[in-house]
C-alpha positions in Angstrom: 8.7 -43.8 -7.6 6.0 -41.5 -9.0 3.4 -43.1 -6.7 5.7 -42.4 -3.6 6.0 -38.8 -4.7 2.2 -38.5 -5.2 1.6 -40.0 -1.7 4.1 -37.6 -0.2 2.5 -34.6 -2.0 -0.9 -35.6 -0.6 0.2 -35.0 3.0 -1.6 -31.8 4.2 1.6 -30.0 5.3 3.4 -30.7 2.0 0.4 -29.8 -0.1 0.0 -26.5 1.8 3.6 -25.7 1.4 3.6 -26.5 -2.3 0.5 -24.4 -2.9 2.2 -21.5 -1.0 5.2 -21.6 -3.2 3.3 -21.8 -6.5 0.9 -19.1 -5.4 3.7 -16.9 -4.3 5.4 -17.1 -7.8 2.2 -16.1 -9.5 1.3 -13.4 -7.0 4.8 -11.9 -6.9 4.9 -11.6 -10.6 1.6 -9.8 -10.7 2.6 -7.5 -7.8 5.8 -6.6 -9.6 4.0 -5.8 -12.9 1.3 -3.7 -11.1 3.9 -1.8 -9.0 6.0 -1.2 -12.2 3.0 0.6 -13.8 2.0 2.4 -10.6 5.5 3.7 -10.0 5.8 5.0 -13.5 8.3 2.3 -14.5 10.5 2.5 -11.5 12.3 -0.8 -11.2 13.8 -0.2 -7.8 10.5 0.7 -6.1 8.7 -2.1 -7.8 11.3 -4.6 -6.7 11.3 -3.3 -3.1 7.5 -3.5 -2.8 7.6 -7.0 -4.3 10.3 -8.1 -1.9 8.2 -7.0 1.1 5.3 -9.0 -0.2 7.5 -12.0 -0.9 8.7 -12.0 2.7 5.4 -11.8 4.6 2.6 -13.1 2.5 3.7 -16.7 2.3 3.6 -16.9 6.0 0.1 -15.4 6.1 -1.1 -17.8 3.3 0.4 -20.9 5.0 -1.3 -20.0 8.3 -4.5 -19.4 6.4 -4.3 -22.9 4.9 -3.5 -24.5 8.2 -6.5 -22.8 9.9 -8.8 -24.1 7.1 -7.3 -27.6 7.4 -7.9 -27.6 11.2 -11.5 -26.3 10.7 -12.2 -29.0 8.1 -10.8 -31.7 10.3 -12.8 -30.7 13.3 -16.0 -30.3 11.2 -15.6 -33.8 9.7 -14.9 -35.4 13.1 -17.9 -33.7 14.6 -20.2 -34.9 11.8 -19.0 -38.5 12.2 -20.1 -38.4 15.9 -23.6 -37.4 15.0 
């Protein structure tokens, strides 16, 4: 069972998604803490800013990961031909 999960996790799409989620948790926590101090302890404004980042940054990160994966795949297939 563990081996099946590890095989599933090694799939590029799954790995990119898992990395996106874990990164988002760490990044959102940091954003909230920073915004809390920048707004002078205003929880509402800190929460609003964090929510905006939560909504759009995972999409940007996932796209970034996919571009790198495509670039690496093309680079490796080109080097095999040479």
